[in-house]
N, C-alpha and C positions, 0 to 999 in steps of 0.2 A: 670348607663346607662339606657336609656329609650328604651323599646322594641318597635317593629313596631306597635303592637296592641295598646300600650299606646299612641304612637305618633298619630295614626289614631284617637283615642278617643279625644285627645287634639285638633287635627285639627278640628274635628266636633264641639266640644264645643266652640272653638275659633270663628268659622264661625257663629254659632248660636247666640253667645252673642254680636257679633259686626255687626252692620248694616252699619257702615262706616269704611273706612281704619283706621289703627292705627294713633294716633295723634303724630305729630312731635313736640318734645320739645327740648330745648337747655340745655346745661350744663351737670349736672350729675356727674361732677368731672372727666370726661374722656377727653382725648386729642382731640377727634373728635368734630366737631362743632354741630352735631345733634345726637340724639338717638331717638329710638321709644319707647314710653311708652306702655306696654302691660297689659293685664289682668292677672289674676293668671294662670300661665302656669306650674310652677314648685312648686306649693304650696305656693308661695309668689310672690309679684310683681317684675317683672324683667325688666331691661332695655335692649333694642335691640341695639347693637352697630354695625355700618357698618363693614362688614367683610373685612379683610385686608390680602393681601398676598404680600410678598416682599415690604411692605410699601405702597402698592397701594390699594385703596378701590375698591372692586368688586361690581358693581351695583346690586341691588335687593337681596343681601344676608346680613344677620345680625347674629351676635354672641351674646350669653348671658354668664354671669359669671358662670352659672351652667353647661356650656359645651354643650349647644344646638346651632344648626345652623338652621336659618329660611330662607326659600325661599319666599320672598314677592310676586314675580310674580305668583307663584303657590299657595300662601297662605297656606303653610304647612311646617312642620318640615322636614328637610332633614334626611332620614334614615341613621343611622350610623351602619357600619358593620365591623367585624373583617377582616382586610386586610391580615394579616398573624399572626400565633400564634405559640409560643414556638419553633421558628427556630433560626437560627443564628442572626436574627435581633430582636428577642424578639417577643412581641405581640403589635399590633398597630391597632387602630380604624381608619377607613377611611370614607370619605364622598364624594359624587359627587357634583361638583360645575360647574357653567356655566359662561363662559367668553363672553364679547361682541364681541370679535374677536380672531383669533388664535395668533395675534401678540400683544394682549392687554398688556402683561407683558414684551414685548421685551426689553424695556429700563431699566427694573429693575431686570431682571433675567439673566444678562450676555449676552444678545443678542440672546436669543433662542425663536423661534416661534414654537408653538405647531401645531400638525397636525390636531387637532380638537378643537372646542370651549369648549368641555366638558372635564374637568379634572377629571379622574376617581380615586376614592379612595385616595383623598388628606388627609394627616394626620390631624385628628381633633384637636389634642393637639397643633399643631403648629399654626393652624388658630386661635384658641381661644386665645393663648398667644399673638400672633402678633397683633390681633385686639384690645384686652383690655389693654394689657400692652406692647406697643412697646419698643424695647430694648433701645432706646435713652432716654426714660422717666423712664424706669425700668431696668437699666443695671444690669448685674450679681452682686451678693452680694460682691464678692471679689474686684470688680472694682468700685462699687458704690461711695465710698468716693472721688475718684479721677476723675470720669468720666467727670464731667463738671468743674473741678478745673482749675483755671488760675494761672500760675506762676507769682508771684509778684516781687517786688524790681527791679532788673536790667532787667527783661524780662517781663514787664507788658503786659498783654493781650495774651500771648502765652499759649496755652492749655498744661496742664501737660501730657495728653495723646494725641499725634498728631492724626490728622484725618485719615491718612493711617492705623494707628494701630487700631483705632475704626472700620474702615471698615473691617479690618481683623476679628475682633470680630463679627461684624454683619454677615459676610459671613460664619463663622465657628461655631458659638454658636448653640448648640442643646437645645431642650426643654425637660426637664426631669420631670418625675412624682415623686414627693417627696415620696409618699407612695408606689412606685413601682407597682401601679395598673394602667395599661394602659386604663382601662375603666372608671377611675375617672378623667374626664377632667375639673373638677371645677377649676376656675382660681387660687384659693388658693392652689391647689395641683401642680401647674406648676411653673417651674423656669428655667432660662437660665443656662446652664452648659457646660462644655467642653466635647468632645467625650469620654475622659478617665473616667470622673465621671459618664457619662451616660451609660457606657458600662455595659450590663446586666451580663456579665461573672464576671466582677469585683464586682458587687453588690452581686452576689451569693457567691463569695469568702469571702466577708466581713460578710456575714450572717452565714458562717460555724463556 
């Protein structure tokens, strides 16, 4: 996790080193069309991937594999704060993001319009996972072999997992921290899991 002081230092170094906006490059092995190539911000060169929520790209925000979220409009890293800690929901890091309009996600979040354009304390781990590894390209391990399989022989072209079942998984899958550390939002520490597997009380029982 990066402290606010470290983020401020990074922001200042980033501004002083770059006289021009970050260069847009293509590819990078990601599912999105463009990424932004950055200077050394986490000790190594990072790719900035367009931030995604509910499968929709949020303009002016970018995510990195190391767990950072960057606000291009303000040219700074978004501060990450503990949303809640050690209660019935566990511990979670949150970040504030800005939407173009209150109904920007209306078509992808079940028809809900927000009362403000600013989403307060949005879970960082969910944003990182959805942006860098969308569930359709990186399905849960247990479903991965069959996710895009097609039934052959007498049912050519029919998906082994019907689309309504896939949508159920998309709507209910949670993002789990593999090492059980909610402050470690590196993409390699995140995976799609069921609510049962993600349950912090179940994890504690297994550790006893």
